[in-house]
DRENDO-1510 file (C-alpha; in Angstrom, 1 decimal, always signed):
<recs>
REC; n; res; u; v; w
REC; 1; MET; +0.0; +0.0; +0.0 .
REC; 2; PRO; +1.5; +3.4; -0.9 .
REC; 3; PRO; +2.7; +5.5; +2.1 .
REC; 4; ILE; +0.4; +8.4; +1.3 .
REC; 5; VAL; -2.6; +6.1; +1.4 .
REC; 6; GLN; -1.5; +4.8; +4.8 .
REC; 7; ARG; -1.2; +8.3; +6.1 .
REC; 8; LEU; -4.6; +9.3; +4.9 .
REC; 9; GLN; -6.1; +6.2; +6.4 .
REC; 10; GLN; -4.5; +7.1; +9.7 .
REC; 11; ALA; -5.7; +10.6; +9.5 .
REC; 12; THR; -9.3; +9.5; +8.8 .
REC; 13; LYS; -9.3; +7.2; +11.8 .
REC; 14; MET; -8.0; +9.9; +14.1 .
REC; 15; MET; -10.5; +12.4; +12.9 .
REC; 16; SER; -13.5; +10.2; +13.4 .
REC; 17; ARG; -15.5; +13.2; +14.9 .
REC; 18; ARG; -14.8; +15.3; +11.9 .
REC; 19; LYS; -15.9; +15.1; +8.2 .
REC; 20; VAL; -12.9; +14.7; +6.0 .
REC; 21; LEU; -13.1; +15.5; +2.4 .
REC; 22; LEU; -10.2; +14.7; +0.2 .
REC; 23; LEU; -10.1; +16.4; -3.2 .
REC; 24; VAL; -7.5; +14.7; -5.5 .
REC; 25; LEU; -6.3; +17.3; -8.0 .
REC; 26; GLY; -3.9; +15.4; -10.4 .
REC; 27; CYS; -1.4; +12.8; -9.3 .
REC; 28; SER; +0.7; +15.0; -7.0 .
REC; 29; THR; -1.7; +17.4; -5.1 .
REC; 30; VAL; -4.2; +16.5; -2.4 .
REC; 31; SER; -6.3; +19.2; -0.8 .
REC; 32; LEU; -7.6; +18.6; +2.7 .
REC; 33; LEU; -10.8; +20.2; +3.9 .
REC; 34; ILE; -11.7; +19.4; +7.5 .
REC; 35; HIS; -15.2; +20.4; +8.7 .
REC; 36; GLN; -15.0; +20.9; +12.4 .
REC; 37; GLY; -18.3; +22.4; +13.7 .
REC; 38; ALA; -18.5; +25.8; +12.1 .
REC; 39; GLN; -14.8; +25.9; +11.5 .
REC; 40; LEU; -13.5; +25.0; +8.1 .
REC; 41; SER; -9.7; +24.8; +7.7 .
REC; 42; TRP; -7.9; +24.7; +4.4 .
REC; 43; TYR; -4.5; +23.3; +3.5 .
REC; 44; PRO; -2.9; +23.2; +0.1 .
REC; 45; ARG; -1.4; +19.7; +0.2 .
REC; 46; LEU; -0.9; +16.7; +2.4 .
REC; 47; PHE; +2.4; +15.6; +1.2 .
REC; 48; PRO; +4.2; +12.2; +1.9 .
REC; 49; LEU; +7.1; +12.1; +4.4 .
REC; 50; SER; +10.6; +12.0; +3.0 .
REC; 51; CYS; +11.8; +9.8; +5.7 .
REC; 52; PRO; +9.1; +7.5; +6.9 .
REC; 53; PRO; +9.5; +5.5; +10.1 .
REC; 54; LEU; +11.1; +2.0; +10.0 .
REC; 55; ARG; +8.8; -0.7; +8.6 .
REC; 56; ASP; +8.6; -2.4; +11.9 .
REC; 57; SER; +7.6; +0.8; +13.7 .
REC; 58; PRO; +3.8; +1.1; +14.2 .
REC; 59; LEU; +2.2; +4.3; +13.2 .
REC; 60; ARG; +1.5; +6.5; +16.3 .
REC; 61; PRO; -1.6; +8.7; +16.8 .
REC; 62; LYS; -0.9; +12.4; +16.8 .
REC; 63; HIS; +0.1; +13.6; +20.3 .
REC; 64; THR; -2.3; +16.2; +21.5 .
REC; 65; ALA; -1.1; +17.2; +25.0 .
REC; 66; VAL; +1.7; +19.8; +24.5 .
REC; 67; ALA; +3.1; +22.5; +26.8 .
REC; 68; PHE; +5.3; +25.0; +25.0 .
REC; 69; LEU; +7.4; +27.3; +27.1 .
REC; 70; LYS; +7.3; +30.4; +25.0 .
REC; 71; THR; +10.6; +32.2; +25.7 .
REC; 72; HIS; +11.0; +35.9; +24.7 .
REC; 73; LYS; +12.3; +37.0; +21.3 .
REC; 74; THR; +13.1; +33.5; +20.1 .
REC; 75; ALA; +10.4; +33.0; +17.4 .
REC; 76; GLY; +8.1; +31.7; +20.0 .
REC; 77; THR; +5.1; +33.6; +18.7 .
REC; 78; THR; +5.3; +31.6; +15.4 .
REC; 79; VAL; +5.5; +28.3; +17.3 .
REC; 80; GLN; +2.5; +29.4; +19.4 .
REC; 81; ASN; +0.5; +30.1; +16.3 .
REC; 82; ILE; +1.3; +26.6; +15.0 .
REC; 83; LEU; +0.0; +25.1; +18.2 .
REC; 84; PHE; -3.1; +27.3; +18.3 .
REC; 85; ARG; -4.1; +26.2; +14.8 .
REC; 86; PHE; -3.4; +22.6; +15.5 .
REC; 87; ALA; -5.6; +22.8; +18.7 .
REC; 88; GLU; -8.4; +24.4; +16.7 .
REC; 89; ARG; -8.4; +21.8; +14.0 .
REC; 90; HIS; -8.5; +19.0; +16.5 .
REC; 91; ASN; -11.0; +20.6; +18.9 .
REC; 92; LEU; -8.4; +20.8; +21.8 .
REC; 93; THR; -8.7; +23.1; +24.7 .
REC; 94; VAL; -5.9; +25.7; +24.9 .
REC; 95; ALA; -4.9; +27.1; +28.3 .
REC; 96; LEU; -5.3; +30.9; +28.1 .
REC; 97; PRO; -4.5; +33.6; +30.7 .
REC; 98; HIS; -6.9; +35.1; +33.2 .
REC; 99; PRO; -8.0; +38.6; +32.0 .
REC; 100; SER; -6.0; +40.2; +34.9 .
REC; 101; CYS; -2.9; +38.7; +33.3 .
REC; 102; GLU; -3.5; +40.1; +29.9 .
REC; 103; HIS; -2.1; +37.8; +27.2 .
REC; 104; GLN; +0.7; +36.3; +29.4 .
REC; 105; PHE; +0.3; +34.1; +32.5 .
REC; 106; CYS; +1.0; +37.1; +34.8 .
REC; 107; TYR; +4.6; +37.1; +33.6 .
REC; 108; PRO; +7.1; +38.0; +35.2 .
REC; 109; ARG; +5.6; +36.3; +38.3 .
REC; 110; ASN; +6.2; +32.6; +38.7 .
REC; 111; PHE; +3.5; +30.6; +37.0 .
REC; 112; SER; +0.5; +29.5; +39.0 .
REC; 113; ALA; -2.4; +27.4; +37.7 .
REC; 114; HIS; -4.6; +30.1; +39.2 .
REC; 115; PHE; -3.5; +32.4; +36.3 .
REC; 116; VAL; -5.4; +30.2; +33.8 .
REC; 117; HIS; -8.9; +31.3; +32.8 .
REC; 118; PRO; -11.4; +28.8; +34.2 .
REC; 119; ALA; -13.1; +28.5; +30.7 .
REC; 120; THR; -9.8; +27.0; +29.4 .
REC; 121; ARG; -9.3; +24.2; +32.0 .
REC; 122; PRO; -8.5; +21.4; +31.8 .
REC; 123; PRO; -6.3; +22.2; +28.8 .
REC; 124; HIS; -4.6; +20.0; +26.2 .
REC; 125; VAL; -2.3; +22.8; +24.9 .
REC; 126; LEU; -0.4; +25.6; +26.5 .
REC; 127; ALA; +1.6; +28.1; +24.6 .
REC; 128; SER; +1.5; +31.6; +26.1 .
REC; 129; HIS; +4.3; +33.4; +27.9 .
REC; 130; LEU; +5.0; +32.3; +31.5 .
REC; 131; ARG; +7.8; +31.9; +33.9 .
REC; 132; PHE; +8.4; +28.1; +34.2 .
REC; 133; ASP; +7.3; +26.3; +37.4 .
REC; 134; ARG; +7.4; +22.6; +37.1 .
REC; 135; ALA; +5.0; +21.7; +39.9 .
REC; 136; GLU; +2.4; +24.2; +38.9 .
REC; 137; LEU; +2.4; +23.1; +35.3 .
REC; 138; ALA; +2.2; +19.4; +36.4 .
REC; 139; ARG; -1.0; +20.4; +38.4 .
REC; 140; LEU; -2.5; +21.9; +35.2 .
REC; 141; MET; -1.5; +19.7; +32.3 .
REC; 142; PRO; -2.7; +16.1; +31.7 .
REC; 143; PRO; -0.5; +13.1; +32.3 .
REC; 144; GLY; +1.7; +12.4; +29.3 .
REC; 145; THR; +2.1; +16.1; +28.3 .
REC; 146; VAL; +5.1; +16.7; +26.1 .
REC; 147; TYR; +7.1; +19.8; +27.1 .
REC; 148; VAL; +9.0; +21.7; +24.5 .
REC; 149; THR; +10.7; +25.1; +24.4 .
REC; 150; ILE; +13.0; +27.2; +22.0 .
REC; 151; LEU; +16.3; +29.1; +22.6 .
REC; 152; ARG; +18.0; +31.7; +20.5 .
REC; 153; GLU; +21.7; +32.7; +20.2 .
REC; 154; PRO; +22.1; +35.1; +23.1 .
REC; 155; ALA; +23.7; +38.0; +21.3 .
REC; 156; ALA; +21.1; +38.2; +18.6 .
REC; 157; MET; +18.4; +37.6; +21.3 .
REC; 158; PHE; +19.7; +40.4; +23.5 .
REC; 159; GLU; +19.7; +42.9; +20.6 .
REC; 160; SER; +16.1; +42.0; +20.0 .
REC; 161; LEU; +15.2; +42.4; +23.6 .
REC; 162; PHE; +17.0; +45.8; +23.8 .
REC; 163; SER; +15.1; +47.0; +20.9 .
REC; 164; TYR; +11.7; +45.5; +21.6 .
REC; 165; TYR; +11.5; +46.3; +25.4 .
REC; 166; ASN; +13.4; +49.6; +25.3 .
REC; 167; GLN; +10.4; +51.6; +26.6 .
REC; 168; TYR; +9.5; +49.0; +29.3 .
REC; 169; CYS; +12.7; +48.0; +30.9 .
REC; 170; PRO; +14.2; +50.7; +33.2 .
REC; 171; ALA; +17.8; +49.5; +32.6 .
REC; 172; PHE; +17.3; +50.0; +28.9 .
REC; 173; ARG; +15.6; +53.4; +29.3 .
REC; 174; ARG; +18.6; +54.8; +31.3 .
REC; 175; VAL; +21.0; +54.3; +28.3 .
REC; 176; PRO; +21.8; +57.5; +26.5 .
REC; 177; ASN; +20.5; +57.6; +22.9 .
REC; 178; ALA; +19.1; +54.1; +23.3 .
REC; 179; SER; +22.5; +52.7; +22.5 .
REC; 180; LEU; +23.0; +49.0; +22.8 .
REC; 181; ALA; +26.8; +49.5; +22.5 .
REC; 182; ALA; +26.7; +51.9; +25.4 .
REC; 183; PHE; +24.8; +49.5; +27.6 .
REC; 184; LEU; +27.1; +46.6; +26.9 .
REC; 185; ARG; +30.2; +48.8; +27.6 .
REC; 186; ALA; +29.1; +49.1; +31.2 .
REC; 187; PRO; +25.8; +47.2; +31.9 .
REC; 188; GLU; +26.3; +47.5; +35.7 .
REC; 189; ALA; +25.9; +51.3; +35.3 .
REC; 190; TYR; +22.3; +50.9; +34.1 .
REC; 191; TYR; +21.1; +47.5; +35.5 .
REC; 192; ARG; +19.4; +47.1; +38.9 .
REC; 193; ALA; +18.8; +43.6; +40.0 .
REC; 194; GLY; +15.2; +43.0; +41.2 .
REC; 195; GLU; +13.8; +46.0; +39.4 .
REC; 196; HIS; +10.5; +45.7; +37.5 .
REC; 197; PHE; +11.1; +44.0; +34.2 .
REC; 198; ALA; +14.9; +43.7; +35.0 .
REC; 199; MET; +14.8; +40.2; +33.6 .
REC; 200; PHE; +14.7; +41.5; +30.1 .
REC; 201; ALA; +18.2; +43.1; +30.6 .
REC; 202; HIS; +20.0; +40.0; +32.1 .
REC; 203; ASN; +19.9; +36.3; +31.2 .
REC; 204; THR; +16.2; +36.3; +30.1 .
REC; 205; LEU; +16.3; +32.7; +28.9 .
REC; 206; ALA; +17.5; +31.5; +32.3 .
REC; 207; TYR; +14.7; +33.5; +34.0 .
REC; 208; ASP; +12.0; +32.2; +31.6 .
REC; 209; LEU; +13.1; +28.6; +32.4 .
REC; 210; GLY; +12.6; +29.3; +36.1 .
REC; 211; GLY; +16.3; +29.8; +36.9 .
REC; 212; ASP; +18.1; +32.5; +38.9 .
REC; 213; ASN; +19.2; +35.0; +36.2 .
REC; 214; GLU; +21.6; +36.7; +38.6 .
REC; 215; ARG; +23.9; +33.7; +38.9 .
REC; 216; SER; +27.1; +33.7; +36.9 .
REC; 217; PRO; +28.8; +30.6; +35.5 .
REC; 218; ARG; +32.1; +32.3; +36.1 .
REC; 219; ASP; +31.3; +32.3; +39.9 .
REC; 220; ASP; +29.2; +29.1; +40.1 .
REC; 221; ALA; +29.7; +26.7; +37.2 .
REC; 222; ALA; +27.7; +24.1; +39.2 .
REC; 223; TYR; +24.6; +26.2; +39.0 .
REC; 224; LEU; +24.6; +26.2; +35.2 .
REC; 225; ALA; +25.1; +22.4; +35.2 .
REC; 226; ARG; +22.1; +22.0; +37.6 .
REC; 227; LEU; +19.9; +24.3; +35.5 .
REC; 228; ILE; +20.8; +22.4; +32.3 .
REC; 229; ARG; +19.9; +19.1; +34.1 .
REC; 230; GLN; +16.6; +20.4; +35.3 .
REC; 231; VAL; +15.7; +21.5; +31.7 .
REC; 232; GLU; +16.7; +18.2; +30.3 .
REC; 233; GLU; +14.5; +16.3; +32.9 .
REC; 234; VAL; +11.4; +18.2; +31.8 .
REC; 235; PHE; +11.7; +19.2; +28.1 .
REC; 236; SER; +11.5; +16.5; +25.5 .
REC; 237; LEU; +12.7; +18.9; +22.8 .
REC; 238; VAL; +14.7; +22.2; +23.0 .
REC; 239; MET; +14.3; +23.8; +19.6 .
REC; 240; ILE; +16.9; +26.3; +18.2 .
REC; 241; ALA; +15.6; +29.5; +16.6 .
REC; 242; GLU; +18.4; +29.8; +14.1 .
REC; 243; TYR; +17.5; +26.3; +12.7 .
REC; 244; PHE; +13.7; +26.8; +12.8 .
REC; 245; ASP; +12.6; +24.5; +10.0 .
REC; 246; GLU; +14.9; +21.7; +11.3 .
REC; 247; SER; +13.4; +22.3; +14.7 .
REC; 248; LEU; +9.9; +21.9; +13.4 .
REC; 249; VAL; +10.8; +18.6; +11.6 .
REC; 250; LEU; +12.0; +17.3; +15.0 .
REC; 251; LEU; +8.9; +18.6; +16.7 .
REC; 252; ARG; +6.6; +16.9; +14.2 .
REC; 253; ARG; +8.5; +13.7; +14.6 .
REC; 254; LEU; +8.3; +13.9; +18.4 .
REC; 255; LEU; +4.5; +14.5; +18.3 .
REC; 256; ALA; +3.8; +12.1; +15.3 .
REC; 257; TRP; +2.4; +15.1; +13.4 .
REC; 258; ASP; +2.5; +15.6; +9.6 .
REC; 259; LEU; +4.6; +18.3; +8.1 .
REC; 260; ASP; +1.3; +20.0; +7.1 .
REC; 261; ASP; +0.7; +20.5; +10.9 .
REC; 262; VAL; +3.8; +22.7; +11.2 .
REC; 263; LEU; +3.3; +25.0; +8.2 .
REC; 264; TYR; +3.7; +28.6; +9.3 .
REC; 265; ALA; +3.9; +32.3; +8.5 .
REC; 266; LYS; +6.6; +34.3; +10.3 .
REC; 267; LEU; +5.1; +36.4; +13.0 .
REC; 268; ASN; +6.2; +39.2; +15.3 .
REC; 269; ALA; +9.1; +40.1; +13.1 .
REC; 270; ARG; +10.7; +43.6; +13.3 .
REC; 271; ALA; +11.2; +45.8; +10.2 .
REC; 272; ALA; +14.7; +46.1; +8.9 .
REC; 273; GLY; +15.0; +49.6; +10.2 .
REC; 274; SER; +14.1; +48.4; +13.8 .
REC; 275; ARG; +17.0; +46.0; +14.1 .
REC; 276; LEU; +20.7; +45.7; +13.4 .
REC; 277; ALA; +21.5; +44.1; +10.1 .
REC; 278; ALA; +24.6; +42.4; +11.7 .
REC; 279; ILE; +25.8; +42.5; +15.3 .
REC; 280; PRO; +29.5; +43.4; +15.3 .
REC; 281; ALA; +31.7; +40.7; +16.8 .
REC; 282; ALA; +32.9; +42.8; +19.7 .
REC; 283; LEU; +29.3; +43.6; +20.6 .
REC; 284; ALA; +28.3; +40.0; +20.3 .
REC; 285; ARG; +31.1; +38.9; +22.7 .
REC; 286; ALA; +30.0; +41.6; +25.2 .
REC; 287; ALA; +26.4; +40.5; +25.0 .
REC; 288; ARG; +27.3; +36.9; +25.6 .
REC; 289; ALA; +29.6; +37.8; +28.5 .
REC; 290; TRP; +26.9; +39.9; +30.2 .
REC; 291; ASN; +24.4; +37.0; +29.5 .
REC; 292; ALA; +26.8; +34.2; +30.4 .
REC; 293; LEU; +24.1; +32.0; +31.9 .
REC; 294; ASP; +22.0; +32.2; +28.7 .
REC; 295; ALA; +25.1; +31.6; +26.6 .
REC; 296; GLY; +25.9; +28.4; +28.5 .
REC; 297; LEU; +22.3; +27.2; +28.1 .
REC; 298; TYR; +22.3; +28.0; +24.4 .
REC; 299; ASP; +25.7; +26.4; +23.7 .
REC; 300; HIS; +24.7; +23.2; +25.5 .
REC; 301; PHE; +21.3; +22.7; +23.8 .
REC; 302; ASN; +22.6; +23.8; +20.5 .
REC; 303; ALA; +25.1; +20.9; +20.6 .
REC; 304; THR; +22.4; +18.5; +21.9 .
REC; 305; PHE; +20.1; +19.6; +19.1 .
REC; 306; TRP; +22.6; +18.6; +16.4 .
REC; 307; ARG; +23.2; +15.2; +18.1 .
REC; 308; ARG; +19.5; +14.7; +17.9 .
REC; 309; VAL; +19.4; +15.6; +14.2 .
REC; 310; ALA; +22.3; +13.1; +13.6 .
REC; 311; ARG; +20.3; +10.4; +15.4 .
REC; 312; ALA; +17.3; +11.1; +13.2 .
REC; 313; GLY; +19.4; +11.1; +10.1 .
REC; 314; ARG; +20.7; +14.5; +9.0 .
REC; 315; ALA; +20.0; +14.0; +5.4 .
REC; 316; CYS; +16.4; +13.1; +6.1 .
REC; 317; VAL; +15.9; +16.0; +8.4 .
REC; 318; GLU; +17.4; +18.4; +5.9 .
REC; 319; ARG; +15.2; +17.0; +3.1 .
REC; 320; GLU; +12.1; +17.4; +5.2 .
REC; 321; ALA; +13.1; +20.9; +6.2 .
REC; 322; ARG; +13.5; +21.7; +2.5 .
REC; 323; GLU; +10.1; +20.2; +1.7 .
REC; 324; LEU; +8.6; +22.2; +4.6 .
REC; 325; ARG; +10.1; +25.5; +3.2 .
REC; 326; GLU; +8.7; +24.7; -0.3 .
REC; 327; ALA; +5.2; +23.9; +1.0 .
REC; 328; ARG; +5.3; +27.0; +3.2 .
REC; 329; GLN; +6.0; +29.2; +0.2 .
REC; 330; ARG; +3.2; +27.6; -1.8 .
REC; 331; LEU; +0.8; +28.3; +1.1 .
REC; 332; LEU; +2.0; +31.9; +1.5 .
REC; 333; ARG; +1.4; +32.5; -2.1 .
REC; 334; ARG; -2.1; +31.0; -2.0 .
REC; 335; CYS; -2.9; +33.1; +1.0 .
REC; 336; PHE; -1.2; +36.4; +0.5 .
REC; 337; GLY; -0.6; +36.7; -3.3 .
REC; 338; ASP; +2.0; +35.7; -5.8 .
REC; 339; GLU; +4.7; +37.8; -4.1 .
REC; 340; PRO; +3.8; +37.6; -0.3 .
REC; 341; VAL; +5.6; +40.3; +1.7 .
REC; 342; LEU; +5.6; +41.4; +5.3 .
REC; 343; ARG; +4.0; +44.8; +5.7 .
REC; 344; PRO; +4.1; +47.5; +8.4 .
REC; 345; ALA; +1.1; +47.5; +10.6 .
REC; 346; ALA; -0.1; +50.8; +9.1 .
REC; 347; GLN; -0.4; +49.2; +5.7 .
REC; 348; ILE; -2.4; +46.2; +6.9 .
REC; 349; ARG; -6.1; +46.7; +6.1 .
REC; 350; THR; -7.4; +43.6; +7.9 .
REC; 351; LYS; -7.8; +44.7; +11.5 .
REC; 352; GLN; -7.4; +41.1; +12.8 .
REC; 353; LEU; -3.9; +40.9; +11.3 .
REC; 354; GLN; -2.5; +44.2; +12.6 .
REC; 355; PRO; +0.4; +43.3; +15.0 .
REC; 356; TRP; +0.8; +45.0; +18.3 .
REC; 357; GLN; +3.5; +47.7; +18.3 .
REC; 358; PRO; +5.7; +47.9; +21.4 .
REC; 359; SER; +6.8; +51.5; +20.8 .
REC; 360; ARG; +7.1; +54.2; +18.1 .
REC; 361; LYS; +10.7; +53.2; +17.6 .
REC; 362; VAL; +10.0; +49.6; +16.6 .
REC; 363; ASP; +7.9; +48.5; +13.7 .
REC; 364; ILE; +6.4; +45.0; +13.9 .
REC; 365; MET; +5.5; +43.6; +10.5 .
REC; 366; GLY; +2.7; +41.3; +9.4 .
REC; 367; TYR; +0.7; +40.0; +6.4 .
REC; 368; ASP; -2.5; +41.2; +4.9 .
REC; 369; LEU; -5.2; +39.2; +2.9 .
REC; 370; PRO; -5.8; +40.1; -0.7 .
REC; 371; GLY; -9.1; +42.0; -1.2 .
REC; 372; GLY; -12.2; +40.1; -1.9 .
REC; 373; GLY; -11.2; +36.8; -0.2 .
REC; 374; ALA; -13.9; +34.7; +1.2 .
REC; 375; GLY; -14.5; +31.1; +2.3 .
REC; 376; PRO; -12.5; +28.4; +4.0 .
REC; 377; ALA; -9.3; +29.3; +2.4 .
REC; 378; THR; -9.6; +32.9; +3.7 .
REC; 379; GLU; -10.4; +31.7; +7.2 .
REC; 380; ALA; -7.4; +29.4; +7.4 .
REC; 381; CYS; -5.1; +32.1; +5.9 .
REC; 382; LEU; -6.5; +34.6; +8.6 .
REC; 383; LYS; -5.4; +32.2; +11.4 .
REC; 384; LEU; -2.1; +31.6; +9.7 .
REC; 385; ALA; -1.0; +35.2; +10.0 .
REC; 386; MET; -3.1; +36.2; +13.1 .
REC; 387; PRO; -1.0; +38.0; +15.9 .
REC; 388; GLU; -0.9; +36.6; +19.4 .
REC; 389; VAL; -3.2; +39.2; +20.9 .
REC; 390; GLN; -6.1; +38.7; +18.5 .
REC; 391; TYR; -5.7; +34.9; +18.3 .
REC; 392; SER; -5.8; +34.7; +22.1 .
REC; 393; ASN; -8.9; +36.8; +22.3 .
REC; 394; TYR; -10.6; +34.7; +19.6 .
REC; 395; LEU; -9.8; +31.4; +21.2 .
REC; 396; LEU; -11.0; +32.6; +24.6 .
REC; 397; ARG; -14.3; +33.8; +23.3 .
REC; 398; LYS; -14.6; +30.5; +21.3 .
REC; 399; GLN; -13.9; +28.3; +24.3 .
REC; 400; LYS; -16.2; +30.3; +26.6 .
REC; 401; ARG; -19.0; +29.7; +24.2 .
REC; 402; ARG; -18.2; +26.0; +23.9 .
REC; 403; GLY; -18.1; +25.6; +27.7 .
REC; 404; GLY; -21.0; +27.8; +28.5 .
REC; 405; ALA; -18.6; +29.8; +30.8 .
REC; 406; ARG; -20.5; +33.1; +30.4 .
REC; 407; ALA; -22.8; +32.3; +33.3 .
REC; 408; ARG; -19.8; +31.5; +35.6 .
REC; 409; PRO; -18.2; +34.5; +37.4 .
REC; 410; GLU; -14.5; +34.8; +36.8 .
REC; 411; PRO; -12.4; +34.4; +40.0 .
REC; 412; VAL; -10.5; +37.4; +41.4 .
REC; 413; LEU; -6.8; +36.9; +41.8 .
REC; 414; ASP; -5.6; +37.3; +45.4 .
REC; 415; LYS; -2.6; +39.4; +44.2 .
REC; 416; PRO; -3.2; +41.4; +41.1 .
REC; 417; PRO; -0.2; +41.1; +38.7 .
REC; 418; PRO; +2.0; +44.2; +37.9 .
REC; 419; ARG; +1.0; +46.3; +35.0 .
REC; 420; PRO; +1.2; +44.1; +31.9 .
REC; 421; ILE; +3.9; +44.5; +29.3 .
REC; 422; ARG; +1.4; +44.4; +26.4 .
REC; 423; ALA; -1.3; +47.0; +26.1 .
REC; 424; LEU; -3.9; +46.2; +23.4 .
REC; 425; PRO; -3.4; +48.4; +20.4 .
REC; 426; ARG; -6.2; +50.9; +20.0 .
REC; 427; GLY; -8.7; +49.6; +17.5 .
REC; 428; ALA; -7.3; +46.1; +17.4 .
REC; 429; GLN; -9.4; +44.1; +19.8 .
REC; 430; GLY; -9.4; +41.0; +17.6 .
REC; 431; PRO; -12.0; +39.4; +15.3 .
</recs>
């Protein structure tokens, strides 16, 4: 039996509660329409896998319990969107923050299950920003949940943090002329440990992972080793932002998903004028030295990532990553025109696709739908490019309706969180 037929049979069995219509268009293209209540999702092609499992390996059902630790400025919003869309297609409950927390789980406080909106419990999927707390997440998520996260090279990540949070982090606001070079020449002159949002200015990865971002590997090498061990005990996959497509190949293999399930549009990207085209070597060294804990984490998990690729078969992973890129380009053209381009928010006519802007000095780009679009293709394209704020609002309303939560009063948190980082953009309250 051809592999594609086996995959389609497996998909049909797993989607017994959905109506699956396969339209065969020629010998190489299969379009999949999945009717899920009032939701109709559209994908251009269900393609066979380049590197199928060994013949004696049984096909596994798709794993549907996933907790993604969304770290800051690491392409996490794009991964979040992949998980949100997968959850919608499979009618899974997504954990979403209590309204008092805005669109993050009361970050930068340590995560608590109390921060989760009651209409989104018990969840299958979690993907919004939080500070990791192993015990609290274990209370919330079902047994067998797969934990994944993503890291980014610390110098590039710090440049992004400095730009994106310049108006929120006091350490960054103190720097004359908003100069990253000036900050890294003497970070101690601007940084105050324990200050509100100080974690954006020092070892942000370590903080997001629940670690002590004030520890230095130079002073305590054993602490870095312990933090690495704790991450390895919990997370089944640590993705690497610089190798995003390869990371998604490993993710889909871990979860027994199809490559179709990890198609994406790049989200929350800054305009070229809002970022450094290239970080000078001296500046990169200074950023890594200041964020030495993050650098140690990244170097370790970057090495383990490539060992994992080698075990999976590097040629296979690279071939699947290439197929993913090709399928992604086809999908972007189908959704956003023959030459899809990222646009400034002011040029995006579709309100649901206008990304939140952190400040006047930073332009966050997004996609827009061609005029006159309608039907299931447009709905799926809208979700593909929908920013975090709008998608979170949409999912919360949808899950409230599904659970009849409107009649239940929302609990009041005992300690209100600090003022949220993200204020909703005026006129962009979501679909």
